C-alpha positions in Angstrom: 0.0 0.0 0.0 1.2 3.5 -0.7 0.2 6.7 1.1 -0.5 10.0 -0.7 1.0 13.0 0.9 -1.0 16.0 2.0 0.6 18.1 -0.7 -1.7 19.5 -3.2 -2.0 17.8 -6.6 -1.0 19.9 -9.6 -4.5 20.7 -10.6 -5.4 21.6 -7.0 -2.5 24.0 -6.7 -3.7 26.0 -9.7 -7.4 25.9 -8.9 -9.1 27.5 -5.9 -12.7 28.1 -5.0 -12.0 31.8 -5.7 -10.9 31.0 -9.2 -14.0 28.9 -9.8 -16.1 31.8 -8.5 -14.4 34.3 -10.8 -14.7 32.1 -13.9 -18.4 31.4 -13.3 -19.3 34.9 -12.2 -20.7 33.9 -8.8 -19.5 34.5 -5.2 -17.2 32.3 -3.3 -20.0 31.3 -0.8 -22.1 30.1 -3.8 -19.3 27.9 -5.0 -19.0 26.5 -1.4 -22.7 25.8 -1.4 -22.5 23.8 -4.6 -19.5 21.8 -3.3 -21.4 21.1 -0.1 -24.6 20.0 -1.9 -26.7 22.9 -0.5 -30.1 23.1 -2.2 -30.4 26.9 -2.1 -28.6 27.4 -5.4 -30.3 27.9 -8.8 -30.0 24.9 -11.1 -28.4 27.0 -13.9 -25.8 28.4 -11.5 -25.1 24.9 -10.1 -24.6 23.6 -13.6 -22.1 26.4 -14.4 -20.1 25.8 -11.3 -20.1 22.0 -11.7 -18.9 22.4 -15.3 -15.9 24.4 -14.1 -15.2 22.0 -11.3 -15.1 19.2 -13.8 -13.1 21.2 -16.3 -10.2 21.7 -13.8 -10.6 18.4 -11.9 -10.9 20.4 -8.7 -10.7 18.3 -5.5 -10.9 19.4 -1.8 -7.6 20.3 -0.1 -6.4 18.2 2.9 -7.6 20.8 5.5 -11.1 20.6 4.0 -11.2 16.8 4.0 -10.6 16.8 7.8 -13.9 18.5 8.3 -15.9 15.6 7.0 -18.6 14.0 9.2 -18.0 10.6 10.9 -20.6 8.9 8.7 -20.2 6.0 6.3 -22.8 6.0 3.6 -24.3 2.6 2.6 -26.3 2.7 -0.6 -28.6 -0.1 -1.9 -30.6 -0.2 -5.1 -33.2 -2.1 -3.0 -33.7 -3.1 0.6 -36.0 -6.1 0.5 -34.3 -9.2 1.9 -32.0 -10.8 4.4 -29.3 -10.6 1.7 -29.2 -6.8 2.4 -29.0 -7.5 6.2 -25.8 -9.5 5.7 -24.2 -6.5 3.9 -25.4 -4.1 6.6 -23.8 -6.3 9.3 -20.5 -6.3 7.5 -20.4 -2.5 7.0 -21.7 -1.7 10.5 -19.0 -3.8 12.1 -16.2 -1.9 10.4 -17.9 1.5 11.0 -18.2 0.7 14.7 -14.5 -0.3 14.9 -13.6 3.1 13.5 -16.0 5.2 15.6 -18.3 5.9 12.7 -22.1 5.7 12.1 -23.7 4.2 9.1 -26.3 6.0 7.0 -28.6 3.7 4.9 -30.0 4.8 1.6 -32.0 3.1 -1.1 -32.6 4.0 -4.8 -36.1 2.3 -5.0 -34.9 -0.5 -7.3 -32.9 1.7 -9.7 -29.3 0.7 -10.2 -28.4 4.3 -10.9 -29.3 6.6 -7.9 -31.2 9.8 -8.5 -30.1 13.4 -8.2 -31.9 13.9 -4.8 -29.7 11.2 -3.3 -26.5 12.7 -4.7 -27.4 16.2 -3.3 -28.1 14.7 0.2 -24.8 12.9 0.1 -22.9 16.0 -0.8 -24.7 17.8 2.1 -23.8 15.0 4.6 -20.2 14.9 3.5 -19.6 11.3 4.6 -16.2 9.7 5.0 -17.0 7.4 2.1 -19.7 5.5 0.3 -20.2 1.8 0.0 -22.6 1.1 -2.8 -24.2 -2.3 -3.5 -25.3 -3.4 -6.9 -25.3 0.1 -8.3 -24.1 2.0 -11.3 -23.3 5.7 -11.4 -23.2 8.2 -14.2 -19.9 9.9 -15.2 -21.3 13.2 -13.8 -22.1 11.6 -10.5 -18.7 10.1 -10.1 -17.1 13.4 -11.0 -19.0 15.3 -8.4 -18.0 12.7 -5.7 -14.4 13.0 -6.8 -14.5 16.8 -6.6 -15.6 16.6 -3.0 -13.1 13.8 -2.3 -15.8 11.4 -1.2 -14.4 7.9 -2.0 -16.8 5.4 -3.5 -16.5 1.6 -3.4 -18.9 -0.7 -5.1 -19.8 -4.1 -3.6 -21.2 -6.8 -5.9 -21.3 -4.4 -8.9 -24.3 -4.7 -11.3 -22.1 -3.7 -14.2 -18.4 -3.3 -14.9 -17.1 -0.4 -12.8 -14.9 2.1 -14.5 -11.1 2.0 -13.9 -11.3 4.7 -11.2 -14.0 3.0 -9.1 -12.8 0.3 -6.7 -15.1 -2.8 -6.4 -15.4 -5.8 -4.2 -17.0 -9.0 -5.7 -17.1 -12.7 -5.4 -16.0 -15.5 -7.7 -19.4 -15.9 -9.3 -18.2 -17.8 -12.3 -16.4 -20.3 -10.1 -19.5 -20.6 -8.0 -21.7 -21.4 -10.9 -19.2 -24.0 -12.1 -18.9 -25.7 -8.7 -22.7 -25.8 -8.2 -23.3 -27.4 -11.6 -20.4 -29.7 -11.4 -21.8 -31.0 -8.1 -25.1 -31.9 -9.8 -23.4 -33.5 -12.7 -21.3 -35.7 -10.4 -24.5 -36.8 -8.7 -25.6 -38.1 -12.0 -28.0 -35.4 -13.2 -28.1 -34.7 -16.9 -31.2 -32.4 -17.2 -30.0 -29.5 -15.0 -31.9 -26.2 -15.2 -30.5 -22.8 -14.3 -32.5 -19.9 -13.0 -30.4 -16.7 -13.3 -30.9 -13.1 -12.4 -31.4 -10.1 -14.7 -29.5 -10.5 -18.0 -27.6 -7.2 -17.6 -26.3 -7.9 -14.1 -22.7 -8.9 -14.0 -22.9 -11.5 -11.3 -25.9 -13.2 -12.9 -24.1 -13.5 -16.3 -21.0 -14.9 -14.6 -23.0 -17.6 -12.7 -24.7 -18.7 -15.9 -21.4 -18.8 -17.7 -20.0 -21.0 -15.0 -23.1 -23.3 -15.3 -22.6 -23.6 -19.0 -18.9 -24.3 -18.7 -19.5 -27.1 -16.2 -22.0 -28.7 -18.6 -19.7 -28.5 -21.6 -16.6 -29.8 -19.8 -18.7 -32.8 -18.7 -19.7 -33.4 -22.3 -23.3 -32.4 -21.8 -25.1 -30.3 -24.4 -26.2 -26.8 -23.3 -30.0 -26.5 -23.7 -31.2 -22.9 -23.8 -34.7 -24.2 -22.8 -33.3 -25.0 -19.4 -32.0 -21.5 -18.7 -34.5 -19.0 -17.3 -34.0 -15.5 -16.0 -35.8 -13.3 -13.5 -34.9 -11.2 -10.5 -33.3 -12.7 -7.5 -36.4 -12.9 -5.4 -38.8 -15.8 -4.3 -41.4 -15.1 -6.9 -39.0 -15.5 -9.8 -37.9 -19.0 -8.5 -41.5 -20.1 -8.2 -42.5 -18.8 -11.6 -39.6 -20.2 -13.5 -39.7 -23.7 -12.0 -43.4 -23.9 -12.7 -42.6 -23.1 -16.3 -39.7 -25.6 -16.4 -42.0 -28.3 -15.1 -44.2 -28.0 -18.3 -41.3 -29.2 -20.5 -41.8 -32.6 -22.0 -38.4 -33.6 -20.6 -38.4 -32.0 -17.3 -35.2 -31.2 -15.3 -34.1 -33.4 -12.5 -32.1 -30.6 -10.8 -32.2 -26.9 -10.6 -29.4 -24.4 -9.9 -31.0 -21.2 -8.6 -29.1 -18.0 -8.9 -29.9 -17.0 -5.3 -31.2 -18.6 -2.1 -34.4 -16.6 -2.4 -35.0 -18.0 -5.8 -34.4 -21.5 -4.3 -37.1 -20.8 -1.8 -39.5 -20.1 -4.6 -38.3 -23.3 -6.3 -39.2 -25.2 -3.1 -42.7 -23.8 -3.0 -43.3 -24.5 -6.7 -42.0 -28.1 -6.3 -44.3 -28.7 -3.3 -47.3 -27.3 -5.2 -46.5 -29.7 -8.1 -46.3 -32.7 -5.7 -42.5 -33.1 -6.0 -40.2 -34.0 -3.1 -36.8 -32.5 -2.7 -34.3 -34.1 -3.3 -36.1 -37.3 -4.2 -37.8 -35.9 -7.3 -35.8 -32.7 -7.7 -32.4 -31.6 -6.5 -31.9 -27.9 -5.8 -28.8 -25.7 -5.3 -29.0 -22.1 -4.3 -26.5 -19.2 -4.2 -25.5 -16.9 -1.2 -25.8 -19.2 1.9 -28.2 -16.9 3.7 -29.3 -18.0 7.2 -32.6 -19.3 5.7 -30.7 -22.0 3.8 -30.2 -23.8 7.1 -33.9 -23.5 8.1 -35.4 -24.8 4.9 -36.7 -28.4 4.8 -34.6 -30.1 3.6 -31.6 -27.8 4.3 -30.4 -26.2 1.2 -27.2 -27.0 -0.6 -25.9 -23.7 -1.8 -22.9 -21.7 -2.9 -21.6 -19.6 -0.1 -21.0 -16.0 -1.1 -19.1 -14.2 1.7 -21.5 -11.2 1.9 -20.4 -9.9 5.3 -16.8 -10.2 4.4 -17.3 -8.5 1.0 -19.2 -5.6 2.8 -16.5 -5.3 5.5 -13.8 -5.2 2.8 -15.7 -2.5 1.0 -16.0 -0.4 4.1 -12.4 -0.8 5.0 -11.3 0.2 1.5 -13.6 3.3 1.6 -12.1 4.4 4.9 -8.6 3.8 3.7 -9.1 5.9 0.6 -10.6 8.7 2.8 -7.4 8.6 4.8 -5.3 8.9 1.7 -4.2 5.3 1.3 -4.3 4.0 -2.3 -5.2 0.3 -2.7 -2.8 -2.1 -4.4 -5.6 -3.1 -6.7 -9.0 -1.6 -7.5 -10.5 -5.0 -7.9 -11.0 -7.6 -5.2 -12.8 -10.9 -5.6 -13.5 -13.1 -2.5 -13.8 -16.9 -2.9 -17.1 -18.7 -3.1 -17.5 -22.2 -1.8 -20.1 -25.0 -2.1 -21.9 -25.9 1.1 -23.5 -29.4 0.6 -26.6 -30.1 2.7 -29.7 -32.2 2.1 -31.4 -30.7 -1.0 -29.3 -32.6 -3.5 -29.1 -36.3 -4.3 -28.7 -38.7 -7.2 -31.7 -38.4 -9.6 -34.6 -40.7 -9.0 -36.1 -42.8 -11.8 -39.8 -42.6 -11.0 -41.7 -39.7 -12.4 -38.9 -38.5 -14.8 -37.1 -39.7 -17.8 -33.6 -39.7 -16.5 -30.7 -39.9 -18.9 -27.8 -42.1 -17.8 -24.4 -43.0 -19.3 -23.2 -39.6 -20.2 -24.4 -36.9 -22.6 -27.2 -37.5 -25.1 
């Protein structure tokens, strides 16, 4: 790790708030209001000031950074499940160790947060931001950089830009391991229920699933791959659809534990027993995985550890410490419980003896 000095960067030494005020034709207090996210500035004025800030790459000086609040911002695109609770626990633990408080925010299901959130963040001046499954516009990133508010993305929905640090998990390896487990049990009709097509982790898990099939000599069947969100209803809906196929799957790899819960419900409503009639693997290893009947075999994604790593990185950046790498992936692992078994022969046409 290398530490930045408190000396001003070249762009900072040339650009001051007074210069920005002179160039935009406004007062120094007005520029300060824009930098601090104050709402009492006309939008046309704010746009002119932001344009000059971006033009010169202005960033706060070291003495200004020291006046930040003791807050760590945690931003979700949605707060609907125990998945989010695991992230909160990881961030809160690190914040507590550093004498900080956590502010929770949600963008109502949108992966790109709105302008009102950005303005409130600039007004709060947190130490840093940990954002989960979110994308940001170039303009939003520039405004955060100008205020020297570090941003770290955990489990990014898309590919973060080179200047945005991110913490993820080995999703491709997780998909490979889960599918390989089912193949080794003897399953040949293995379905995959993924998340939204544009979400990076979902695509990686499906790619891992496909690789496991192909390396085992099994043909990839697009009819067995379904997509939805990562919630219970998607798992229920997609398994119900899969069960209408003439050659139904004997196993399902769900892209999340919540989807797996929906799979359990759909299987029960169809009169199927898990794992006797249908093997199920989830992804995440949420606490509910151990409370399902039977207990769920799943890929453990170290959510608390990912969140804690993101929080530590944001705090380190705020203290002027550059990371050795802007990309960190934590390992996933398969947790075998009681929802997977060799395929049964009654009620299904089970293929044996390799790929067909």
